[in-house]
C-alpha positions as CSV (number, residue, x, y, z in Angstrom):
1,M,113.7,117.1,76.5
2,R,114.1,113.5,76.8
3,D,117.9,113.9,76.5
4,K,118.2,117.0,78.9
5,I,115.8,115.4,82.2
6,K,117.6,113.7,84.8
7,V,115.2,114.6,88.2
8,I,111.4,114.4,87.9
9,A,109.8,116.0,90.8
10,F,106.3,115.7,91.9
11,D,104.1,117.3,94.4
12,A,102.0,115.4,96.5
13,D,98.7,116.6,97.5
14,D,96.0,116.7,94.4
15,T,98.7,115.8,91.9
16,L,99.5,112.3,93.2
17,W,96.2,111.8,95.3
18,V,93.1,113.9,96.6
19,N,93.4,116.7,99.0
20,E,91.8,120.6,98.6
21,P,88.3,118.7,97.8
22,F,88.9,117.4,101.6
23,F,90.2,120.3,103.3
24,H,87.2,121.8,101.7
25,E,84.7,119.7,103.0
26,T,85.7,120.0,106.6
27,E,85.4,124.0,106.6
28,E,81.8,123.5,105.0
29,K,82.0,121.1,108.6
30,F,83.3,124.3,110.6
31,C,81.6,127.1,109.5
32,A,78.0,125.6,110.2
33,L,79.8,124.6,113.9
34,L,79.9,128.5,113.6
35,E,76.4,130.0,111.9
36,D,75.2,131.2,115.0
37,Y,77.9,133.6,114.3
38,L,78.2,134.5,111.2
39,P,77.2,133.3,108.1
40,H,79.4,130.4,106.4
41,H,80.9,132.1,104.1
42,S,82.0,135.2,106.3
43,I,83.9,132.0,108.6
44,S,85.1,131.6,105.6
45,Q,86.0,134.4,105.2
46,E,87.7,134.9,108.7
47,L,89.0,131.3,108.6
48,F,91.2,132.4,105.8
49,K,92.2,135.6,107.0
50,T,93.3,133.4,110.7
51,E,95.4,130.8,108.4
52,M,97.2,133.5,106.6
53,Q,98.0,135.7,109.3
54,N,99.7,132.5,111.3
55,L,100.6,130.8,107.8
56,H,104.7,131.7,108.9
57,L,104.2,130.7,112.6
58,Y,102.0,127.2,111.8
59,G,103.1,126.5,108.2
60,Y,101.4,124.2,105.6
61,G,99.2,121.5,107.5
62,V,96.5,120.0,109.0
63,K,97.7,120.7,112.9
64,G,97.4,124.2,111.5
65,F,94.3,124.1,110.4
66,M,93.3,123.4,113.6
67,L,95.0,125.6,115.6
68,C,93.6,128.2,113.2
69,M,90.1,126.7,113.7
70,I,90.5,127.5,117.4
71,E,91.4,130.7,117.2
72,T,88.4,131.5,115.1
73,I,86.3,130.9,116.7
74,N,87.4,132.3,119.6
75,R,87.8,135.4,117.7
76,V,83.9,136.0,116.3
77,S,82.6,134.8,118.8
78,N,84.3,137.4,121.1
79,G,85.6,134.6,123.4
80,T,82.1,133.2,124.5
81,A,82.0,130.3,122.4
82,S,81.8,126.8,124.8
83,I,84.4,124.4,125.5
84,R,82.4,121.7,123.0
85,L,82.6,124.4,119.5
86,V,86.9,123.3,120.2
87,T,86.3,120.3,121.2
88,E,84.5,119.6,117.8
89,A,86.8,121.9,115.9
90,I,89.4,119.8,117.4
91,Q,87.8,116.5,116.1
92,L,87.4,117.7,112.8
93,G,90.9,118.0,112.2
94,K,91.8,114.1,113.6
95,E,89.0,112.5,111.0
96,L,91.1,115.4,108.5
97,L,94.1,113.7,109.0
98,E,93.1,110.6,108.6
99,K,91.1,110.7,105.5
100,P,91.8,107.5,103.2
101,I,94.4,107.9,100.3
102,E,92.5,108.7,97.1
103,L,95.0,108.4,94.7
104,L,94.6,110.2,91.7
105,D,94.0,109.2,88.2
106,G,97.2,107.6,85.9
107,V,99.2,108.0,89.4
108,Q,101.0,104.3,89.0
109,E,101.0,103.9,85.6
110,V,103.2,107.1,85.4
111,L,105.2,106.1,88.0
112,S,105.8,102.7,86.6
113,A,105.9,103.9,83.3
114,L,108.9,106.7,84.4
115,Q,110.7,104.0,87.4
116,G,114.3,103.4,86.1
117,Q,114.4,106.0,83.1
118,Y,114.8,108.7,85.7
119,R,115.4,109.9,89.6
120,L,112.3,110.8,90.6
121,V,111.2,112.1,94.0
122,V,108.4,113.6,96.4
123,A,109.0,117.5,96.6
124,T,106.0,118.5,98.9
125,K,105.5,120.8,101.5
126,G,103.0,120.5,104.8
127,D,103.2,118.5,107.8
128,L,105.8,116.7,107.9
129,L,104.1,113.3,110.4
130,D,101.2,114.0,108.1
131,Q,103.2,114.0,104.6
132,E,104.9,110.7,105.1
133,R,101.6,109.2,106.7
134,K,99.8,109.3,103.8
135,L,102.7,108.5,102.0
136,K,102.9,105.7,103.3
137,K,99.2,105.0,103.4
138,S,99.5,105.8,99.6
139,N,102.2,102.3,98.6
140,L,104.0,104.7,96.5
141,Q,107.5,105.0,98.7
142,N,108.9,102.4,96.3
143,Y,109.0,104.1,93.4
144,F,110.8,107.6,94.8
145,H,114.7,107.6,94.8
146,H,114.0,110.6,97.5
147,I,111.0,112.4,99.5
148,E,111.5,115.8,100.5
149,I,109.2,117.4,102.6
150,M,109.4,120.8,102.8
151,S,108.0,123.9,104.5
152,D,107.7,125.7,101.9
153,K,107.6,126.1,97.7
154,Q,110.2,129.2,97.3
155,A,113.2,129.4,94.3
156,G,115.8,129.4,97.1
157,D,113.8,125.5,98.7
158,Y,114.0,124.0,95.5
159,R,117.5,125.4,95.0
160,K,118.8,123.9,98.5
161,L,116.7,120.8,97.0
162,L,118.4,120.7,93.9
163,R,122.1,121.1,95.7
164,H,121.0,117.8,97.9
165,L,120.2,116.3,94.9
166,D,123.1,117.3,92.8
167,C,121.2,118.6,89.7
168,E,121.3,121.1,87.4
169,P,118.1,123.6,87.0
170,A,118.3,122.8,83.3
171,N,118.0,118.7,84.0
172,F,115.0,119.6,87.1
173,L,111.7,118.9,86.2
174,M,108.6,119.5,88.3
175,L,105.4,118.5,88.1
176,G,102.4,119.8,89.6
177,N,99.1,121.5,90.4
178,S,99.8,124.8,92.0
179,I,101.5,127.3,89.6
180,K,102.7,129.1,92.6
181,S,103.8,126.3,94.4
182,D,105.7,123.9,91.9
183,I,105.3,126.3,89.0
184,L,106.9,129.7,89.1
185,P,110.3,129.0,91.3
186,V,111.4,126.6,89.4
187,L,110.8,128.0,86.1
188,E,112.6,131.4,88.1
189,L,115.8,128.7,88.5
190,E,115.7,128.2,85.0
191,G,114.1,124.8,85.0
192,F,111.0,122.9,83.5
193,A,107.7,122.8,85.4
194,G,104.2,120.9,84.2
195,H,100.8,122.3,85.3
196,I,98.2,119.7,86.1
197,P,95.3,121.7,87.1
198,Y,93.4,120.9,89.3
199,H,89.5,121.6,89.8
200,T,90.2,122.7,94.0
201,T,92.9,125.0,94.8
202,W,93.0,126.3,97.6
203,A,92.7,130.8,97.8
204,H,96.4,131.1,98.8
205,E,97.9,128.8,95.7
206,R,95.8,131.0,93.2
207,Y,97.4,132.0,89.8
208,D,95.2,134.1,88.1
209,N,97.7,136.1,85.8
210,E,98.9,134.5,82.5
211,L,101.7,132.8,82.3
212,E,104.3,131.6,79.4
213,H,107.8,130.5,79.6
214,P,109.3,128.0,77.4
215,N,110.3,125.7,79.9
216,L,106.7,125.5,80.8
217,L,104.9,122.6,80.1
218,R,100.8,122.7,79.8
219,L,99.1,119.6,80.7
220,N,95.7,117.8,81.3
221,T,96.3,114.9,83.2
222,L,99.6,113.4,84.7
223,S,99.3,111.0,81.9
224,D,100.1,114.1,79.8
225,I,103.4,113.8,80.8
226,L,104.3,110.7,79.6
227,Q,104.2,111.5,75.7
228,F,108.0,114.6,76.5
229,V,109.3,112.2,78.6
230,D,109.2,109.0,78.6
231,R,111.5,107.2,76.9
232,S,111.0,103.5,75.7
233,L,108.3,105.9,73.3
234,D,111.6,106.9,71.2
């Protein structure tokens, strides 16, 4: 495998740094805002329904999440909620945008070990400005040959990225925590993919089916990838 791979791409959120726990914490606060209207679990379900209805319009990221919170307030209150609730939801979103960057264990060590051996790439989806902010605050940019902030992660999106990188699927390895976004589309193209599970996963990204593929690597942590691709170990 070391001889085949030329490009290694990394998902960002919940692969390089903490993300979903911050969203979960914000959602809990949002549900508390609306407890006079519905129980917490019902508010959570309504918010998720709003997100799914608007995903094709807003895409992924905090700003779309903020708009969905506002729409959910209006719907569950039948338009009777005070402007104070909307203001508080906007403030929750701003706080989410200002969360610190918490790198996951082993990230810098892995990037340092692989830099110079492969072209390293960030391939993540989300809001452009927010992801650029997080990359800057992470101090990881200098490890990467290219940074791709994608509106979605379907096979066609990866195909476009591979063309830009002038890389064949057989020479490409994607690492990430989402089976749906980081693994399946790359395997569809006959590239290599390494799944690194994270303890918290957004409902939209969950994948409960069994998956077997000769190009799939199952990893417990990001550091586990070194045993497969670190050429200094030869």
